[in-house]
N, C-alpha and C positions, 0 to 999 in steps of 0.2 A: 465565564471565561475559561478556555481550555488551552493549555500549553502542551505542545507535542514535540517529542524528541526522538528522532529516528536513530537507529544503530544497526550494525551488521553488514554494512556494505564492504566492498573490497574487490580484489582482483581474483578472478577464477578462470580456469581453462574452459573452453567450450565443452559442454556435456556435464559440467560440474553443477554443484548446488550451493545455494546460500539461503540463509534465513534472516530476513529483516525483521526488526522489532520497532515498535512505535509506542513509547511510554507516554501516557497522558497524566497531566496533573488535574486536580479537582475531584470533587466527589460525585460528579454527574456523568462520568464517562459512559455508564451503561445507558444513558439517555440519547446517545448520539449514534447515528450511522457513521461508519468509518470506511475510508477508501484509500487506495494507493493510486497515485499518478506517477508518471515518469516523463522526463524531458531529455532528449538526446541533443547533442550540439547541432544547432542549425535547424532544429525541428520544433514543432509545436508540442506543448504539453499534452499527454494523452492519458486517458483512463486505463488502468490496469486491472483493478479488482476492487470489489466493495462488499461490505457485510452490514446487515441491519443491526440495530441496537442489541437485539437478543441473540444474534448469531444464527437465527433460523433461516435466513435467506442470504445467498451470495450471488455475485454476478462477476463475470470475467470478460475481458476483451478477447476477441477471437484469437488474437496472436499468442495468447498465453494459456488459453483453455486447455486443460489436461496436463499442463506442466507446472503451473503455479497454484498454490492453495492459500487462501486467506482464512484466518481464524482470529478469535479474540478470547481473552480471559478477563472478564469484567472484574473479578476479584483482584486482579493484578493491574487493572487499568492499562492493559496492553493489547495491541493488535499486532498480528504477525503476518508475514508474507513468506511462505516457503516456496523457493524457486528451484525447480529441478530441470535437468536437461537444458541448461542455459546455452544461449546462442550469442554470437557476437552482436547481433542486432538488438539484444536486450540491454546493451550498454547504454547507460543513462544515469541521470540523477533521479533517485526515487524519493517521492514525497508522500507522507501520509497526511490525511485531512479528515476533519470531523464536520459533520453536518446534521441538520435537523432530523430528528427521528421520523422516519417514513417507512411505509411498507414496500416502497420501490427504492431503487438505488440509482439515482441520477448519475449520468456519466460525464456531465460537463462540470468544469471546476467552479462555476459561479454559484452552484448550490452548496458549496462548502465554505464555512466561515473561518475555520481555524486550520492553519497549515504548519507543518514542521519545517525545519531548515534544510532538509534533504540529506540523503546519503548516496555516495557515488558507488555505482556498480559497474565494473569493467570486466567484460568477457573476452578473453583472447581466443584467437582461432588456432 
């Protein structure tokens, strides 16, 4: 069992930056692939970024490639999402999730068993 708690969301002007954190409970954090999804009002949840259990591989949605960076610190049981050059269309609730250790990073939510409660990110124009 893994419990996930996101933090770091808030209101930022377009072009600004935020860093989201997701703290995990449990001693097996390093065994899980970790991902970030987001959901904007009236839209479906979408994959944002993912990282394998060791941090060796990452994957990004085209819409955030080059602006967002996912990383993890297994000693701190935490995964991060650094978001730069934010745009109003990045406004959403951001969720972190944990899934089975794999060499690939699935981009559909059904592959992830554990989810946080979400943190709101609002980007003003």
